[in-house]
C-alpha positions, 0 to 999 in steps of 0.5 A: 695689612695683616696676613690671612688666616683660615678658620674652617671656611671663614677667612680673616685678615688679609683685607677680608671683612671683619668677622663677628664672633661670640661664645656659648655659655651653655655646658659644652657637654650638653650637645643639644643645648649647645647646638641650639645656642649656636644655631641661634647665633648663626641666625643672628649673624655670628660667623665664628663661635667659641666653646669652653673646653675644660674637660675631656667630655667637652672635647669629645662633644665637639665632634657631635656639635660640629655635625649639626652647625654651620660655622667654625668652632673654636676650643677655649682651653687653659692649662691642659695641653691634652685638651687641645690635642683632643679638640683637634682630634674631634675636628675643632677649627681653631684653638684659643690658648696661651702657650705659656700656661699649658706646660713645657715647651715640649707640650707647646711643640706637641700642640703646635705640631698637631695644629699645623698638621691639621690646618688649625690656627691658634689664637693667643688670648691675653687678658689684663686680668690674667697676666704673668706675675713677673710682668705685673711686678715689672710694669706695676700692673696690667699696662698696655706694654705689659699685655703686649709683652705677654702676647709677644712672648707667647707668639715667640713660643709658637714661632720657635715651633715654626708655627705662624698660623696665629691670631692675637688678642690683648683685651682689658676691662678698661677701654683706654688700656685696651685701645692702647694695647692694640695700637701698640701691638699692631705696630709690632706684628702682622698677625690678624688681631681679634678685638674686644673689651673684656668683662664689660658688664651688663648690656647697657654699659657693656655695649657702650664700652665695646663700641668705644674700644672696638670702634676706635680701633676699627676706625684706625684700620685695626682689627680683623675679627671681634667679639662684643663681650656681654653678660647674658644671652650671647645673641645680643653680642652678635647684634651689638657687633653688627651695629658697631661694624655698621657705625664704623662703615664696615657692615653693609647688610640689612636695613639701617634705620635712622631716626630723629631725636625728637623735639616739641615739633614731633607729631608721631611716636618716633621711638615706637615706630622705629622699634616696630620697623626694626622688628618687621624688616629684620629679615631683609639683608639688602643694604638699605636705609630707612628714616623715621622722622618726627616732623617735616622740618626734620623729615625729607630734607635731613633724611634725603640720603635714606632710600625711603622714610616717613615724617610726621605731619600734623597727625598724619605722616609723609612718605618720601623716597630719597627726600622726595615726598610721594604720599600722605598717609594716616596712622598705621598705614604709614608704617605699613607703607614704609615696610612695603617700600623696603620689601619692594626695594629688597626684592628689586635688588635680589631679583633685578625686578 
């Protein structure tokens, strides 16, 4: 089990639930735009958010941003140790740096001392695309072994400063390289690991690559926090992260919708009903399972583990609970009844009715 690290009020490691992270793509100096994006990420379920801090104005904006949001802020910093110090002064909750690229050991010590004095953890973030030239030459490229060696070198720099409040990531744009690097790293350290496949691309392929890489590691019991990296709206990263965690059996909030893949027996529009159901029950946080099945052959029986569901039946739909048929309904009435059943179960769970 990894050691515990506290990021503001959020705890990761030590057996805590895997935390969902994302990163803003607004100009950090634009406080209003950045706050609005963070609030949208919070609403979607994000628990930790990272900001690009590339100049003094970005660091100074942290204080104003922090007053208007509710989740911990992480300052993403490269090359300039002074920006790390200013971010700490502004009240940031965590730093993301690589000690080896912010200057001399004296500068690393200065950052480590300030972070330790303020209870600020540091994530060492190694990426396959930005490894040290010496390691690339020795290993013939950004191999998993090269990435892990880079991470351990940065860890040693902070440990020399008697700083151990660390999180580590070793991301690559290739799924196989990423998984191998994390598995190797997990054998060598007990620091919490931040999972992710970097530079995954657009939403379609990015989600597939992230699900494969992050999911494989989660099923190995590796990982304490994660970010799904996608080009575009970061809210989609949070949604995808929740879906990956749910598929791995590590996220137990909201309605999980199962639906059959459809076949020639299908008598209702499974896809449209499932999409509409997803939209209408997004507000429910009670862990429930709902089923949308195309016919009675694949209906109550195969979906008996669902709390409630519907199955097509010759133009109508059967409503069932835990595999038992309870009503036959027509058209939109079936979807409305399914939503009502889920809202009732949610109310009973929350208020004990």
